[in-house]
C-alpha positions in Angstrom: 149.4 85.8 126.3 152.2 83.4 126.7 153.5 83.8 123.1 153.7 87.8 123.7 156.2 87.3 126.7 158.6 85.5 124.9 162.1 87.2 123.8 164.8 86.4 121.5 168.9 86.9 121.0 170.3 85.4 117.9 173.7 84.1 118.3 176.6 83.0 115.8 180.1 82.5 116.2 180.8 84.9 113.8 177.6 86.8 113.0 179.7 89.5 110.7 181.0 87.2 108.3 179.3 84.3 108.1 180.0 81.3 105.1 177.7 78.5 103.7 178.1 75.5 106.2 178.0 77.5 109.5 175.7 78.0 112.4 173.0 80.0 113.5 171.1 80.2 116.6 168.4 81.7 118.3 167.9 81.3 121.8 164.8 82.3 123.5 162.4 81.8 126.4 159.3 83.5 128.1 160.1 85.9 130.6 157.0 88.0 133.2 157.1 91.4 133.9 160.2 90.8 136.6 161.9 89.7 133.6 162.3 86.3 135.1 162.1 83.1 133.0 158.8 81.4 132.6 159.5 77.9 133.1 157.2 76.8 130.7 158.6 73.3 128.9 156.8 71.1 126.4 155.7 73.5 123.7 155.9 72.9 120.6 157.6 75.2 118.1 158.4 74.8 114.7 161.6 76.3 113.3 162.7 77.1 109.5 165.3 79.3 107.6 164.3 80.5 104.2 164.7 83.3 101.1 160.8 83.5 99.6 162.8 85.3 96.5 164.8 82.5 96.0 162.6 79.7 97.0 165.6 78.4 99.5 164.9 77.1 102.9 165.9 74.1 105.4 164.5 73.2 108.7 165.8 75.0 112.0 166.6 71.9 114.9 164.5 73.0 118.5 165.6 72.0 121.7 164.1 72.2 124.8 166.2 72.5 127.6 163.8 71.6 130.1 164.2 75.1 132.0 161.5 77.1 130.3 164.5 77.9 127.4 164.7 76.8 124.0 167.4 77.0 121.2 166.4 76.9 117.2 169.7 75.6 115.3 169.8 76.7 111.5 173.0 75.1 109.2 173.2 78.0 106.5 173.2 75.9 103.3 173.2 78.4 100.2 174.8 81.8 99.8 172.8 85.1 100.2 170.4 86.6 102.6 168.4 84.2 104.6 165.1 85.0 106.9 164.4 83.1 110.1 161.3 82.4 111.3 160.2 80.4 114.7 156.4 79.4 115.3 154.8 78.6 118.5 152.2 76.1 117.3 151.0 75.4 120.4 152.2 76.1 123.7 152.4 73.2 126.4 148.8 74.5 128.2 147.1 73.8 124.9 149.2 70.7 124.7 147.3 69.4 128.0 144.0 69.9 126.1 144.5 67.8 123.5 145.9 65.1 125.7 143.4 65.5 127.9 140.8 65.3 124.9 142.5 61.9 123.7 142.0 60.4 127.2 138.4 61.7 127.8 137.3 60.5 123.8 140.1 57.9 123.0 138.3 56.1 120.1 134.8 57.8 119.8 136.0 61.4 118.8 135.0 60.0 114.7 132.1 57.3 114.5 131.9 55.4 111.2 128.9 52.9 109.5 128.6 49.9 107.8 125.7 50.3 105.0 123.6 47.7 103.7 121.6 48.3 100.5 118.3 45.8 101.1 116.4 46.2 98.2 115.8 50.4 98.2 116.2 50.4 102.3 119.6 51.6 103.9 120.8 49.6 107.4 123.1 51.2 109.0 125.5 50.4 111.4 128.0 52.0 113.6 131.8 50.7 113.6 134.7 51.7 115.2 137.8 49.8 116.8 136.5 49.1 120.6 132.7 47.8 120.8 132.4 49.9 124.1 131.5 52.4 122.5 128.9 50.8 120.6 125.2 50.1 121.3 125.3 47.5 124.1 122.1 46.2 123.3 123.3 44.8 120.3 125.3 42.3 118.9 128.5 43.0 117.3 130.4 41.9 114.3 134.3 41.7 115.2 135.9 42.4 111.6 139.8 42.7 113.5 142.6 41.3 112.2 145.6 40.5 114.5 148.0 39.9 111.8 147.2 43.1 110.6 147.3 44.7 114.1 143.4 45.5 113.4 140.8 45.8 116.0 137.6 46.7 114.2 133.9 45.9 114.8 130.0 47.0 113.8 127.4 46.8 115.6 125.1 43.4 113.4 122.4 44.4 112.0 119.2 42.2 112.5 118.8 39.2 109.9 121.8 40.3 107.7 125.1 38.1 108.3 128.5 39.9 109.3 130.5 38.7 106.4 127.6 40.3 104.1 129.2 42.9 102.0 128.3 46.8 102.4 129.5 50.3 102.4 131.8 52.3 104.7 131.7 55.6 105.4 131.6 57.9 108.2 129.0 59.0 110.9 128.6 62.5 111.0 129.0 63.1 114.9 130.2 66.1 117.3 131.8 65.4 120.2 132.2 68.4 122.3 135.6 68.6 123.1 137.1 72.1 124.6 136.0 73.3 128.0 135.3 77.3 128.3 138.1 79.4 127.2 140.2 76.6 126.1 140.2 77.6 122.3 142.1 81.0 123.2 145.2 78.6 123.8 144.9 77.7 120.4 146.1 79.3 116.8 150.0 79.5 115.4 151.8 82.8 116.7 154.9 83.5 114.2 156.5 85.6 117.3 160.7 86.0 115.7 161.7 86.7 112.1 165.0 88.3 111.3 167.2 87.9 108.6 171.4 87.4 108.3 173.7 87.0 104.9 176.2 84.6 104.3 179.4 87.0 102.7 181.5 84.1 101.5 180.7 81.2 100.1 182.4 78.3 101.9 182.1 74.6 102.4 179.3 73.0 99.7 176.9 71.5 101.0 176.4 68.6 98.3 180.0 67.6 97.6 181.1 63.5 98.2 177.2 62.5 98.7 176.9 58.9 98.7 174.5 57.1 96.0 170.9 56.6 96.9 170.4 53.2 98.0 167.7 51.8 100.6 168.5 51.8 104.5 170.8 55.4 104.4 170.3 56.6 108.2 168.4 60.4 107.6 170.3 63.1 109.8 168.4 65.8 111.2 168.8 68.1 108.7 167.9 65.7 105.4 167.6 68.6 103.1 167.0 71.8 102.0 165.5 73.6 98.9 167.4 76.0 96.4 165.5 77.5 93.9 162.7 75.4 94.3 164.4 72.5 93.9 165.0 69.9 96.6 168.6 68.5 97.8 168.9 65.7 99.7 171.8 65.6 102.1 170.7 61.7 102.8 172.1 61.0 99.2 173.0 62.6 95.7 169.2 62.7 94.4 168.0 63.5 91.1 165.7 65.6 89.5 163.8 65.1 85.5 163.2 67.7 83.2 161.4 66.4 81.0 158.7 63.2 80.4 161.4 61.1 78.4 163.4 61.0 81.9 160.4 60.5 83.9 159.8 57.4 81.8 163.0 56.2 81.2 163.7 55.5 85.1 160.2 54.1 85.6 160.6 51.5 82.3 159.8 48.0 83.6 158.2 49.2 86.9 155.2 48.4 88.6 154.8 50.9 91.7 152.5 49.8 94.5 151.1 52.6 96.4 148.8 52.1 99.8 147.6 53.8 102.7 146.3 57.7 102.9 145.1 60.1 100.1 148.6 61.7 101.1 150.1 58.7 98.8 147.4 59.1 96.2 148.9 62.6 95.4 152.3 60.8 94.0 149.8 57.8 91.8 147.7 61.0 90.8 150.4 63.3 89.8 152.1 60.1 88.1 149.4 59.2 85.7 149.7 63.2 84.8 153.2 63.3 84.5 153.4 60.1 82.3 150.1 60.4 80.5 149.0 57.1 81.8 145.5 55.2 81.0 144.2 55.5 84.4 140.7 53.8 85.3 139.5 52.7 89.0 138.8 49.0 89.3 135.3 48.0 89.5 132.5 49.4 92.2 135.8 51.6 93.2 135.5 55.2 93.6 139.0 57.5 93.0 139.0 58.7 96.8 139.9 55.2 97.7 140.3 52.9 94.7 141.5 50.3 94.0 143.0 52.6 90.8 144.9 51.5 88.2 146.9 53.0 85.2 149.0 51.9 83.0 152.1 52.6 80.3 151.7 49.5 77.9 154.5 50.2 75.9 156.8 51.5 78.7 155.5 48.5 80.7 154.7 51.0 83.3 152.6 50.1 86.2 151.3 52.3 88.8 148.6 51.1 91.4 147.2 52.8 94.6 144.0 51.8 97.3 143.2 53.1 100.7 144.4 51.4 103.6 141.5 49.5 106.1 139.8 51.1 108.5 139.6 53.4 110.3 139.3 55.9 107.3 137.3 58.9 106.8 136.2 58.8 103.3 133.1 59.0 100.8 130.9 55.3 100.6 132.9 53.1 99.6 132.5 49.2 99.3 133.6 47.1 101.9 135.3 44.7 100.0 137.6 46.8 98.3 138.8 48.4 102.0 142.0 45.6 102.8 144.4 46.5 105.3 147.9 47.4 104.2 149.8 44.3 106.1 147.7 42.3 104.2 147.9 43.7 101.1 151.5 43.7 101.2 151.5 40.1 101.9 150.2 39.2 98.7 152.9 40.9 96.6 155.3 38.8 94.9 157.8 40.8 94.7 161.2 41.5 92.8 163.5 44.0 91.5 161.0 46.0 89.2 158.7 45.8 91.9 157.9 49.2 94.3 155.8 49.4 97.7 155.3 53.1 98.9 153.6 53.2 102.2 152.3 56.4 104.1 149.3 56.1 107.1 149.1 58.3 109.1 146.3 61.1 108.4 143.3 58.8 109.7 144.8 57.8 113.1 145.3 61.2 114.5 141.8 61.2 116.6 143.5 57.9 118.2 145.8 56.7 121.0 149.5 56.4 119.7 149.4 52.8 120.7 146.9 52.1 118.3 148.8 53.6 115.5 151.5 51.4 116.9 150.2 48.3 116.7 149.1 49.0 113.1 152.7 50.0 111.6 154.1 47.1 113.8 152.0 44.6 111.9 153.4 46.7 108.3 156.6 46.3 109.4 156.5 42.6 110.3 154.6 42.5 107.0 157.6 44.2 105.2 160.2 41.8 106.8 158.5 39.2 105.3 158.5 40.5 101.9 162.3 40.9 102.1 162.6 37.6 103.4 161.0 36.4 99.9 162.2 38.9 97.8 165.1 40.9 99.2 165.1 43.4 96.0 161.7 44.8 96.4 162.1 48.6 96.8 159.9 49.4 100.3 159.4 53.7 100.6 157.9 54.9 103.4 156.2 58.4 103.1 156.4 60.8 106.3 153.3 62.7 107.3 153.3 66.1 106.1 152.4 69.6 107.7 149.0 70.9 108.3 146.6 73.6 109.4 143.7 73.3 111.4 141.6 70.6 113.1 143.9 70.8 116.0 141.9 68.1 118.1 141.2 65.7 115.7 144.2 65.9 113.0 146.8 68.5 113.9 150.3 69.4 113.3 150.8 68.1 117.4 149.0 64.9 116.6 150.6 63.9 113.9 154.1 64.7 114.4 153.5 62.5 117.5 152.8 59.6 114.4 155.6 60.7 112.8 157.5 59.9 115.3 156.6 56.4 115.8 156.9 56.1 112.5 160.3 56.8 112.2 161.5 54.5 115.3 159.3 52.1 114.1 161.4 51.5 110.6 164.4 52.9 112.1 167.6 50.5 110.7 165.4 49.1 107.7 166.3 48.3 104.0 163.7 50.5 103.6 163.6 54.1 102.0 162.2 57.2 103.8 160.8 60.0 102.1 160.7 63.1 104.4 157.7 64.5 103.4 157.8 66.7 106.5 160.6 67.8 106.2 159.7 69.0 102.7 156.6 70.5 103.8 158.4 72.6 107.2 161.4 73.7 105.3 159.6 75.7 102.8 157.9 79.2 103.5 155.7 80.1 100.0 153.0 77.6 100.6 150.8 77.2 103.7 150.7 74.0 105.5 147.8 71.6 104.0 146.6 68.0 104.1 147.9 67.5 100.3 150.9 69.8 99.3 150.8 71.9 96.5 152.3 70.0 92.9 155.8 70.9 93.5 156.3 69.4 96.7 154.4 66.2 95.5 157.3 66.3 92.7 160.1 66.3 94.6 159.2 63.6 96.3 158.8 61.5 93.7 162.0 63.2 92.0 163.5 61.2 95.5 161.8 58.2 95.1 163.1 57.8 91.6 166.2 59.0 92.9 166.6 55.2 94.3 164.7 53.5 91.2 167.2 55.3 88.7 170.3 56.1 91.3 173.0 58.7 90.2 
């Protein structure tokens, strides 16, 4: 197996006398039985430096030298003992399989339904982003919206108008994606683990941090955990010790959250933290919304709604599924409005170009929002790490979308909540599509650092 051929060496400028602020490097490559480097390029690694006892952690930066050799670079950001871990998520050969499945099945890995209820009868029609995968003998309803960056089509049901409301859901289908033996290429491998100790304190990485404001650049290492507390290296982020501090920061604010279920977690946690009065709107389900919660005493309003198709969800009314760009266009905006967006988890089964179209439309809508209301705070939550379903929704697929998102919003007057780094940096929880509560709260505290900056 390829991962068994990987060899490592720990390098640093002073391995015997390390201080906070120093850099550690791990160089690794695969070698055959003769000791020659195997020129595998394009492997997907993740690396982090951590201490489980103190719940401290930060990411390592992987450099592919394109010759079969890789370097993982770590910044020493807290005193005491550190452990280094490097994971091979996918070798290049597994990535090639993933890329082939995208080429062979660009849109039909998952199919969707629009269901009409006619009396007691259920009438189902198949839907997706390309009418070519629908029934060629059936007329098609075109629900595309170019301004929202959306392509969406459904088979037309007999004797039912296209604009008739129905229910959106997922069609249970199974597409065979792997060829014989390819399953052996998948499975994460922790193949390097070592420890080091800082003998002197060195430079404090948190001194001279700037005040949090939109538009700040995100460095390669954007923060680190120490004592299970996220310390941003972007700006001076804040933390709350009680409910009163949360309420003081959010008083008078309206928060519009939209996207997938990873940002619905923001809504759910604020409802719990602030003890808000929470209820779905008429005919809505909690999974997709729209949801509304209020604190009338402190004038705090929190909203959530899922993005429009493609969306893997329980049956939900089609008129509730609006596209993010269109929802943004309906927000008047102002200094007390916060728009939070996370769109990625339901796009991993499609080619990256389709995701790019959607995000370009969202970017244009944000630009229009800032033209009419420059003071409106816009927050983009990145993807986060997860495990399993490598061919449909795995880490590598999510990471490709995350790279596009970062490119799309670079230089804009928005805030990036780097959930990818916040989930990669820690080693005390497993990867999960829905991060644990302590991570979500750190994301929200970072958001609030821009509402009531220190």
